[in-house]
C-alpha positions as CSV (number, residue, x, y, z in Angstrom):
1,M,1.0,0.8,-12.2
2,D,0.1,-0.7,-9.1
3,A,-1.1,2.9,-7.9
4,I,-3.0,3.8,-11.4
5,A,-4.8,-0.1,-11.2
6,A,-5.6,0.8,-7.2
7,T,-7.0,3.7,-7.8
8,E,-9.2,3.3,-11.2
9,F,-9.7,-1.0,-11.2
10,L,-10.3,-0.5,-6.8
11,G,-11.7,2.9,-6.2
12,M,-8.7,3.6,-3.6
13,P,-7.2,6.9,-4.6
14,S,-3.4,5.8,-4.4
15,I,0.2,7.1,-4.5
16,G,3.0,5.2,-5.3
17,L,6.8,5.7,-4.4
18,P,9.0,5.0,-7.0
19,G,11.3,2.2,-5.0
20,S,11.0,0.2,-2.0
21,S,13.8,2.3,-0.4
22,T,12.1,6.1,-1.4
23,W,10.3,5.9,2.0
24,V,13.0,5.2,4.5
25,G,15.7,7.9,2.7
26,H,12.7,10.2,2.6
27,S,10.2,10.1,4.6
28,R,10.3,13.7,6.1
29,M,9.2,13.9,2.7
30,W,6.4,11.7,2.4
31,S,5.3,12.0,5.4
32,P,3.5,15.0,5.5
33,L,1.6,13.9,2.7
34,F,-0.7,12.0,5.1
35,K,-1.7,14.3,7.8
36,D,-5.0,14.9,7.3
37,F,-6.0,11.3,6.9
38,E,-7.6,9.2,9.4
39,R,-6.2,6.0,7.7
40,V,-3.8,4.9,5.0
41,H,-3.6,1.6,3.7
42,I,-0.4,0.3,2.5
43,L,-0.9,-1.7,-1.1
44,S,2.3,-3.9,0.1
45,D,3.9,-6.0,-2.7
46,G,4.2,-10.0,-1.5
47,D,7.9,-9.4,-1.5
48,K,11.1,-9.0,0.8
49,A,11.2,-5.2,0.0
50,G,7.6,-5.1,-0.2
51,K,7.1,-5.6,3.4
52,E,10.7,-3.9,4.3
53,M,9.1,-0.6,3.0
54,S,5.5,-1.1,4.7
55,D,7.2,-2.0,7.7
56,A,9.3,1.5,7.7
57,I,6.0,3.0,6.5
58,I,3.8,1.7,9.6
59,E,7.5,3.1,11.7
60,T,6.8,6.5,10.5
61,L,2.8,6.9,10.3
62,N,2.1,4.8,13.8
63,F,-1.3,4.0,13.8
64,K,-3.0,5.8,10.7
65,A,-1.5,2.9,8.9
66,R,-3.0,-0.4,8.0
67,V,-1.3,-2.9,5.8
68,I,-3.0,-4.4,2.7
69,K,-1.1,-7.5,2.5
70,M,0.0,-9.2,-0.8
71,P,0.4,-13.0,-1.5
72,A,3.8,-13.7,-2.2
73,D,5.3,-12.8,-5.4
74,E,2.4,-10.9,-5.8
75,D,1.2,-7.2,-6.3
76,V,-2.1,-5.5,-7.0
77,C,-2.0,-5.5,-10.5
78,S,-1.0,-9.4,-10.8
79,M,-4.0,-9.7,-8.4
80,L,-6.0,-7.8,-11.3
81,V,-4.8,-9.4,-13.7
82,Q,-5.6,-13.1,-12.3
83,G,-9.2,-11.8,-10.9
84,R,-8.2,-11.5,-7.2
85,A,-9.4,-7.8,-6.8
86,S,-12.4,-9.8,-3.9
87,E,-9.1,-10.8,-1.8
88,L,-7.3,-6.8,-1.9
89,T,-11.3,-5.2,-1.2
90,K,-11.8,-7.7,1.6
91,Q,-9.0,-6.8,3.8
92,F,-10.4,-3.0,3.6
93,K,-13.7,-3.8,4.4
94,D,-12.2,-5.6,7.5
95,D,-10.2,-2.6,9.0
96,D,-14.0,-1.1,8.8
């Protein structure tokens, strides 16, 4: 749902990974999908699992990846429902 919300409401084409451990176990499958991108934004849930997944993605993609951090216990959908989209989009702009 977060990927759909980011795509539709933030205008950021997004994909979602089914579970925070998915990248670690299958990074060889996922990482080639990003080879043609200059920058990948990781919309990291504000919990331990989100941090661990974003750390694993950064380790694999190196300089291409940048984390968009959520506050503690928040995700894209909860931020949007609370009307806090600008907190996320500001982080995208800070990357320019």
